[in-house]
C-alpha positions in Angstrom: 279.2 192.4 -109.5 278.7 193.2 -105.8 280.3 196.6 -106.3 277.8 197.4 -109.1 274.9 196.3 -106.8 276.3 198.4 -104.0 276.6 201.4 -106.3 273.0 201.2 -107.5 271.8 200.6 -103.9 273.6 203.7 -102.6 272.3 205.7 -105.6 268.8 204.8 -104.6 269.4 205.6 -100.9 272.5 207.8 -100.2 271.8 207.2 -96.5 273.0 203.6 -96.6 276.6 204.3 -95.5 275.3 206.2 -92.4 272.8 203.4 -91.7 275.5 200.7 -92.0 277.7 202.7 -89.6 274.9 203.1 -87.1 273.9 199.4 -87.3 277.5 198.3 -86.7 277.1 199.5 -83.1 273.7 198.0 -82.6 273.0 195.6 -79.7 272.6 191.9 -80.3 269.7 191.8 -77.9 266.1 190.9 -79.0 263.8 193.9 -79.8 261.7 195.8 -82.2 263.0 198.2 -84.9 261.1 201.1 -86.5 262.2 202.2 -90.0 261.5 205.9 -90.7 261.4 208.1 -93.8 263.0 211.5 -94.2 260.0 213.2 -92.5 260.3 211.0 -89.4 257.2 208.9 -90.3 257.3 205.2 -89.4 257.2 203.2 -92.6 258.0 199.7 -91.3 258.1 197.9 -87.9 259.8 194.6 -87.5 260.9 192.2 -84.7 264.2 190.5 -84.2 265.8 187.9 -82.0 269.1 189.7 -82.6 268.7 193.4 -83.5 272.2 193.7 -84.9 271.9 190.8 -87.3 268.4 191.5 -88.5 268.8 195.3 -89.1 272.2 194.7 -90.7 270.6 192.4 -93.3 268.6 195.4 -94.7 271.7 197.6 -95.3 274.6 195.3 -96.1 276.4 195.7 -99.4 275.3 193.4 -102.1 272.1 192.4 -100.3 269.7 190.4 -102.6 266.3 191.7 -101.4 262.9 190.9 -102.8 261.6 193.9 -104.8 259.1 195.0 -102.1 261.9 194.9 -99.4 264.3 196.8 -101.7 261.7 199.5 -102.2 261.2 199.9 -98.5 264.9 200.1 -97.9 265.3 202.8 -100.5 263.0 205.0 -98.4 264.7 204.5 -95.0 266.3 207.7 -93.8 266.8 206.5 -90.2 265.5 204.0 -87.7 264.8 203.6 -84.0 264.7 200.5 -81.9 263.3 199.1 -78.6 265.2 196.5 -76.7 263.1 193.7 -75.1 263.8 190.9 -72.7 263.0 188.1 -75.1 262.0 187.4 -78.7 258.5 186.7 -77.4 258.3 190.2 -75.9 259.5 191.6 -79.1 256.7 189.9 -81.0 254.0 191.2 -78.7 255.4 194.7 -78.8 255.6 194.5 -82.6 251.9 193.6 -82.8 251.0 196.5 -80.6 253.1 199.0 -82.5 251.8 197.9 -85.9 248.2 198.2 -84.7 249.0 201.7 -83.4 251.0 203.2 -86.2 249.8 201.1 -89.2 253.1 201.5 -91.2 252.7 201.3 -95.0 255.3 198.6 -95.6 254.1 196.3 -93.0 251.1 195.6 -95.3 253.5 194.7 -98.1 256.2 192.9 -96.1 254.2 191.0 -93.4 256.1 187.9 -92.3 252.9 186.0 -91.6 250.1 186.7 -94.1 246.7 187.3 -92.6 245.5 186.8 -89.1 246.1 183.9 -86.8 243.9 182.2 -84.2 244.0 179.8 -81.3 241.5 177.1 -81.8 239.9 174.8 -79.3 238.4 172.0 -81.2 234.9 170.6 -80.7 236.0 167.0 -80.2 235.0 164.9 -77.2 238.5 165.6 -75.9 239.3 169.0 -77.4 242.8 170.0 -78.6 244.2 173.5 -78.5 246.1 174.4 -81.7 247.3 177.5 -83.6 245.6 178.1 -86.9 246.0 180.5 -89.8 242.3 180.7 -90.7 239.0 179.8 -89.2 238.4 176.4 -90.7 236.1 173.8 -89.1 234.2 174.0 -85.9 235.3 174.8 -82.4 236.1 177.9 -80.4 238.5 180.5 -81.9 240.4 182.9 -79.8 242.0 185.9 -81.6 242.8 187.2 -84.1 246.5 187.5 -83.6 248.5 189.6 -86.0 251.6 187.4 -85.7 251.7 183.7 -86.2 254.5 183.2 -83.7 252.4 184.8 -81.0 249.6 182.3 -81.5 252.0 179.4 -81.7 254.0 180.4 -78.6 250.8 180.8 -76.6 249.5 177.4 -77.7 252.9 175.8 -76.8 252.9 177.4 -73.4 249.3 176.5 -72.5 249.8 172.9 -73.6 252.9 172.7 -71.5 251.4 174.4 -68.4 248.3 172.2 -68.4 250.0 169.0 -69.7 247.6 168.7 -72.6 248.2 166.0 -75.3 249.8 167.2 -78.5 250.1 163.9 -80.3 248.0 162.8 -83.3 246.0 160.1 -81.5 242.2 160.4 -81.5 240.3 160.1 -78.2 238.5 158.2 -76.8 239.2 155.7 -79.8 242.8 155.3 -78.8 242.4 154.8 -75.1 244.6 152.0 -73.7 245.9 150.9 -77.2 249.5 151.5 -76.5 252.1 152.6 -74.1 252.3 156.3 -73.2 254.9 158.4 -75.1 258.0 160.2 -73.9 256.0 163.4 -73.1 254.1 161.5 -70.4 257.3 160.2 -68.8 258.9 163.7 -68.7 255.7 165.2 -67.3 254.8 167.2 -70.4 251.5 165.3 -70.9 248.8 164.0 -68.6 248.7 160.6 -70.3 245.2 160.9 -71.6 245.8 157.8 -73.8 245.7 155.7 -70.6 242.0 156.4 -70.4 242.1 157.3 -66.7 240.7 160.9 -67.1 236.9 161.4 -67.6 235.4 163.6 -70.2 234.1 165.9 -67.5 237.5 166.3 -65.8 239.2 167.0 -69.2 236.5 169.6 -70.1 237.1 171.3 -66.8 240.9 171.4 -67.6 240.3 172.8 -71.0 238.1 175.6 -69.5 240.9 176.5 -67.2 243.3 176.6 -70.2 241.0 178.9 -72.1 240.6 181.2 -69.1 244.4 181.3 -68.9 244.7 182.3 -72.5 242.1 185.0 -72.2 242.8 186.5 -68.7 246.5 185.9 -68.3 248.5 184.2 -65.5 247.5 186.3 -62.5 243.8 185.5 -62.5 244.5 181.8 -63.4 246.8 181.5 -60.4 244.3 183.0 -58.1 241.5 180.7 -59.3 243.7 177.6 -59.1 245.0 178.6 -55.6 241.4 178.7 -54.4 240.7 175.3 -56.0 243.9 173.8 -54.4 242.9 175.0 -51.0 239.4 173.6 -51.3 240.8 170.2 -52.5 243.1 170.1 -49.5 240.3 170.9 -47.1 238.3 167.9 -48.4 241.5 165.8 -48.2 241.7 165.3 -52.0 245.5 165.7 -51.8 246.1 164.2 -55.2 244.1 166.9 -57.0 245.7 169.6 -54.7 249.2 168.4 -55.7 248.2 168.6 -59.4 247.0 172.1 -58.9 250.1 173.0 -57.0 252.3 171.8 -59.8 250.2 173.7 -62.4 250.5 176.9 -60.4 254.2 176.6 -60.4 254.2 176.0 -64.2 252.1 179.1 -64.8 254.4 181.2 -62.6 257.5 179.9 -64.4 255.9 180.7 -67.8 255.0 184.2 -66.6 258.5 185.1 -65.3 259.9 185.8 -68.8 256.9 187.8 -70.0 257.5 191.4 -68.8 255.6 192.7 -71.8 252.3 191.4 -70.2 252.1 192.3 -66.6 248.8 192.5 -64.8 250.4 194.3 -61.9 251.1 197.3 -64.1 248.2 197.5 -66.5 248.4 201.3 -66.8 251.9 202.5 -66.1 254.9 204.4 -67.4 258.4 203.1 -66.5 261.2 205.8 -66.6 264.9 205.2 -66.3 268.1 207.0 -67.5 271.6 206.3 -68.7 274.4 208.9 -68.3 278.0 208.5 -69.6 279.1 212.0 -68.7 278.6 213.6 -72.1 275.3 212.1 -73.2 272.2 211.5 -71.2 269.3 209.4 -72.4 266.0 209.0 -70.6 263.8 206.1 -71.7 260.1 205.9 -71.1 258.3 202.5 -71.5 254.5 202.9 -71.7 252.2 200.2 -70.5 248.5 200.2 -71.4 246.0 197.4 -70.8 248.8 195.4 -69.2 251.0 195.5 -72.3 254.0 197.5 -73.3 252.9 199.2 -76.4 255.4 202.1 -76.9 258.7 203.6 -75.9 260.2 207.0 -76.2 263.9 207.9 -75.9 265.0 211.5 -75.0 268.6 212.3 -75.8 270.4 215.2 -74.1 274.0 216.4 -74.6 273.9 219.5 -72.4 274.4 219.2 -68.7 271.3 220.0 -66.6 271.3 222.3 -63.6 269.4 219.7 -61.6 269.0 216.0 -61.3 267.9 214.7 -64.8 264.7 213.0 -63.7 263.7 215.9 -61.4 263.7 218.2 -64.5 262.3 215.7 -67.0 259.3 214.2 -65.3 257.2 217.3 -64.6 258.0 218.7 -68.1 257.2 215.4 -69.8 253.7 215.2 -68.3 252.9 218.9 -68.2 249.5 219.5 -69.9 248.9 215.9 -70.8 245.6 214.2 -70.2 246.6 210.6 -71.0 248.4 210.1 -67.7 249.0 206.5 -66.4 247.8 205.4 -63.0 251.3 204.5 -61.9 254.7 206.0 -62.8 257.6 203.7 -62.0 260.9 205.6 -61.4 264.5 204.5 -61.3 265.3 206.7 -58.3 263.3 209.1 -56.0 262.6 212.6 -57.1 263.2 215.6 -54.9 259.5 216.4 -54.6 257.7 213.1 -55.2 254.6 213.9 -53.1 254.0 217.4 -54.6 254.4 216.1 -58.1 252.0 213.2 -57.4 249.4 215.7 -56.2 249.9 217.9 -59.3 249.6 215.0 -61.7 246.6 213.6 -59.9 244.8 217.0 -60.1 245.7 217.2 -63.8 244.3 213.7 -64.5 241.3 214.0 -62.3 242.2 210.7 -60.5 245.1 209.3 -58.4 248.5 209.1 -60.1 251.0 207.2 -58.1 254.8 207.8 -58.3 256.9 204.9 -57.0 260.4 203.6 -56.9 260.3 199.8 -57.0 263.1 198.0 -55.1 262.4 194.4 -56.1 260.1 192.1 -58.0 258.4 192.8 -61.4 258.6 196.6 -61.0 262.3 196.5 -60.6 262.6 194.2 -63.7 260.7 196.8 -65.7 263.0 199.6 -64.5 266.0 197.5 -65.6 264.4 197.0 -69.0 263.9 200.7 -69.4 267.5 201.4 -68.3 268.9 198.9 -70.8 267.0 200.7 -73.6 268.5 204.0 -72.5 272.0 202.5 -72.2 271.8 200.9 -75.7 270.6 204.2 -77.2 273.8 205.9 -75.9 276.0 202.9 -76.8 275.0 203.3 -80.4 276.1 207.0 -80.4 279.3 206.3 -78.4 280.5 203.2 -80.3 280.4 201.3 -77.0 278.5 198.3 -75.8 275.6 198.8 -73.3 277.4 196.5 -70.8 280.5 198.7 -70.8 278.4 201.9 -70.2 276.3 200.3 -67.4 279.5 199.1 -65.7 281.1 202.6 -65.7 277.9 204.2 -64.5 277.5 201.6 -61.7 281.1 202.1 -60.6 280.7 205.8 -60.3 277.6 205.4 -58.2 279.3 203.0 -55.8 282.1 205.4 -55.3 279.7 208.3 -54.7 281.1 210.3 -57.7 279.0 213.2 -59.0 279.9 212.4 -62.6 280.5 209.2 -64.5 284.2 208.2 -64.5 284.7 208.1 -68.3 288.5 208.2 -68.1 290.1 205.9 -65.5 293.8 205.4 -64.8 295.0 202.5 -62.8 298.5 201.9 -61.3 300.5 198.9 -60.0 304.0 198.6 -58.6 306.0 195.5 -59.6 309.5 194.5 -58.5 311.8 191.6 -57.9 313.1 192.3 -54.4 314.8 195.7 -54.8 315.8 195.0 -58.4 313.9 196.0 -61.6 311.4 198.2 -59.7 308.8 199.5 -62.1 305.2 200.7 -62.3 302.5 200.2 -65.0 299.7 202.6 -65.8 296.7 201.4 -67.8 293.8 203.5 -69.1 290.1 202.6 -69.5 287.9 205.0 -71.4 284.1 204.4 -71.2 284.7 200.9 -69.8 287.2 199.8 -72.5 291.0 199.6 -72.5 292.7 202.5 -74.3 296.0 200.8 -74.9 297.6 203.7 -76.8 297.5 205.7 -73.5 299.2 203.0 -71.4 302.5 204.1 -69.7 305.5 202.4 -68.0 307.6 203.9 -65.2 311.1 202.9 -64.1 311.4 203.8 -60.4 314.2 206.3 -60.0 314.0 207.7 -56.5 313.6 204.6 -54.4 316.6 202.3 -54.1 315.0 199.9 -51.7 311.7 198.0 -51.9 309.0 200.3 -50.7 305.6 200.2 -52.5 304.2 203.3 -50.9 307.3 205.4 -51.8 307.3 204.0 -55.3 303.6 204.8 -55.8 304.1 208.3 -54.5 306.9 208.9 -57.0 304.9 207.5 -59.9 301.8 209.6 -59.2 303.8 212.8 -58.7 305.6 212.3 -62.0 302.4 211.5 -63.8 300.5 214.5 -62.4 303.4 216.9 -63.2 302.7 216.3 -66.9 299.0 217.5 -66.7 299.8 221.1 -67.7 303.2 221.0 -69.4 301.9 219.5 -72.7 305.0 217.4 -73.3 303.1 214.2 -73.6 299.7 214.1 -75.3 298.6 211.0 -73.3 299.5 212.6 -70.0 297.7 215.8 -70.8 294.3 214.1 -70.5 293.2 214.5 -66.9 291.6 211.3 -65.5 288.2 211.3 -63.7 289.4 208.5 -61.4 292.7 207.1 -60.3 292.7 203.5 -59.0 295.8 202.1 -57.1 296.4 198.4 -56.9 296.5 198.3 -53.1 294.5 199.0 -49.9 293.9 202.1 -47.8 297.7 202.4 -47.0 298.4 203.1 -50.7 295.5 205.6 -50.8 296.7 207.4 -47.7 300.2 207.6 -49.0 299.2 209.1 -52.4 296.2 211.2 -51.3 298.3 214.3 -50.2 300.0 214.4 -53.7 296.7 214.2 -55.5 295.1 216.8 -53.2 298.0 219.2 -53.9 298.4 218.7 -57.7 294.9 217.7 -58.9 292.3 217.9 -56.1 289.4 217.2 -58.5 290.6 213.7 -59.4 288.9 210.9 -57.4 291.3 208.5 -55.8 290.6 204.9 -54.6 292.4 201.6 -54.2 291.7 198.1 -55.4 291.8 195.4 -52.8 292.5 191.8 -53.5 291.8 188.7 -51.4 294.2 185.9 -50.4 293.8 184.3 -53.9 294.7 187.6 -55.7 291.1 188.2 -56.8 289.4 191.6 -56.6 287.5 191.9 -53.3 286.6 195.6 -52.6 287.4 199.3 -53.2 289.7 200.9 -50.7 289.2 204.5 -49.4 291.5 206.3 -47.0 289.5 205.1 -44.0 288.1 201.7 -45.0 286.6 199.6 -47.8 283.5 199.7 -50.1 282.1 196.4 -51.2 281.4 196.0 -54.9 280.2 192.4 -54.9 276.5 193.4 -54.9 276.9 195.2 -58.3 277.9 192.6 -60.9 278.7 195.0 -63.7 280.9 197.3 -61.6 282.6 194.3 -60.0 283.5 192.8 -63.4 284.9 196.1 -64.6 287.0 196.6 -61.5 288.3 193.0 -61.8 289.2 193.6 -65.4 291.0 196.8 -64.6 293.0 195.3 -61.7 294.0 192.2 -63.8 295.0 194.4 -66.7 297.2 196.8 -64.7 298.8 193.8 -62.9 299.6 192.0 -66.1 301.0 195.2 -67.7 303.3 196.1 -64.8 304.6 192.5 -64.3 305.3 192.2 -68.0 307.4 195.3 -67.9 309.2 194.2 -64.7 310.1 190.8 -66.4 311.3 192.6 -69.5 313.5 195.0 -67.5 314.8 192.2 -65.4 315.9 190.2 -68.4 317.7 193.2 -69.8 319.5 193.7 -66.4 320.4 190.0 -66.2 321.8 190.0 -69.7 323.7 193.2 -69.1 325.4 191.6 -66.1 326.5 188.7 -68.3 328.2 191.2 -70.7 330.6 192.2 -67.9 332.3 188.9 -68.4 333.8 190.4 -71.6 337.2 192.0 -71.0 336.9 195.8 -71.2 333.1 195.9 -70.4 332.0 197.0 -67.0 328.6 197.5 -65.5 328.1 201.0 -66.8 329.3 200.1 -70.3 327.0 197.1 -70.3 324.0 199.3 -69.4 325.0 201.7 -72.1 325.1 199.0 -74.7 321.6 197.7 -73.7 320.2 201.2 -73.9 321.8 201.6 -77.4 320.6 198.3 -78.8 317.4 198.0 -76.6 317.1 194.2 -77.1 319.3 191.2 -76.8 318.3 190.1 -80.3 319.5 193.4 -81.8 322.8 193.2 -79.9 323.4 189.7 -81.1 322.6 190.6 -84.7 325.2 193.4 -84.8 328.5 192.9 -86.5 331.8 194.1 -84.9 331.7 197.4 -86.9 328.2 198.1 -85.6 329.3 197.3 -82.1 332.2 199.6 -82.3 329.9 202.4 -83.5 328.1 202.1 -80.2 331.1 203.7 -78.4 333.5 200.9 -77.6 337.0 200.1 -78.9 337.7 197.8 -81.8 339.3 195.1 -79.6 336.4 195.2 -77.1 333.9 195.0 -80.1 335.7 191.9 -81.4 335.8 190.3 -77.9 332.0 191.0 -77.5 331.2 189.6 -80.9 333.0 186.4 -80.2 331.4 186.1 -76.7 327.9 186.6 -78.1 328.3 184.0 -80.9 330.3 181.5 -79.0 327.5 181.6 -76.4 325.0 181.0 -79.3 327.0 178.0 -80.5 327.1 176.5 -77.0 323.3 176.9 -76.6 322.6 175.7 -80.1 
């Protein structure tokens, strides 16, 4: 039955396979999605706590949609999305975008029918509640296009100002019972105790209404003044209450980057670059709210720094310029560009690169949007792409190291000396490209000489084409070791492939990644979490891979030495047998005739067969 439903769904919208494939790579972060028709027009805007799950629900096979939803899905040709820091931010942005674009299907598919309001009742001790309609008396703030926005605001303001949310009526219920749990966990002022006058409570409600209307910044400034005045007249109890209330407001404001009074009229610009694709994301703030975003995708390499080229072209000829433009990194001609845009706007336009605080958080939000845009196209996660880009910047590389090879030497004294090579492509292990090396030239334990041999052998395959995996030139080679390893290998790389970046990976005394080694010192990576985690993962993986190969080879060597106990089998013949059968299990499974076919006499084959199976009986 589901196959029939899927057939008819794809018949109505042949783009569904493409949309499913695109959505399979979508981030699980909260955000807003914008459904578009074949002409690029926005037909529906929605919010999501988890973009991947929500958007997938529209396009999955056998989906049982309501008729109106099914009709909307049949017209979806493509979609865009905006990643936000929280579901609350996604809701605020959804409201702004719906008001701006007025998509047709938002009228039909609205999650919350009608408008919503915040009501301040007209009781002697007013309550603040979220309402769907204007019913009864009191003060109504709104309307809000989303019910969750109104409910979230009410919950927040009641928490910040410790207002009662129970069903008790006041003053009738004063001192008629013990205070509830909210009072004991400091979520309610304990109005039921009858210790707060009607005038004091009315003043508190006025502060709460001002908080709803003007936001956190003005509320904090006003309460700061009141707190200082209370302290001056030695009313320390009231000053302490105001202090705690200011802290509560500040905590509530920390997660709300969508509303930011410090950037009421600003654009925020950041980019993501994985080597082949570049995306520049512009977040646009107006009236203190993020109301729109644009992503610009480029696949051709620019002749100059991306933002240096993008910013003047993006704003050229525009009259709706913001007062502030926040940039991820400085431009080559910041002052001149600021003068040009100021003249164009007829007022001051400031370009700035925030290093900390709310501005830096907004830059990070813009960057995450750019990264997720590329991640969808590259079938990678945003976290992987951020880590690779950050690692390239730390190492001072001109281009993002998309293809990384890492090497580690492993040995047991001077026996079973081997090396492992692992490959990470776009921040993810590429296991089909892993390689193992048996050390051939060095007979004694010497990590530097072994590493030189391995790198020379690897780079010799770059041009000969004998191995498809080896023919791919890495952007970056990482050696498991310090500056000694780097200095030992650097001349070989310089001679055979000078355009490949070379660094070492340094561990601490507990075998944990500590830093990047250069030929002359170390580079700390602890300050960049994403790069540090990627480097740690690479170092752990190459160590695991090389040690596993060493143990495997050592077991073979040990078993081969046991075979010399058989009359007629020396060390060379034992090694020949192991190379022929490859594993101990394969050798033990062979009958005498199969053993003889490996190049030994019939008598020796019989002796070996008895040795193997007598040993099995003894162990069994």
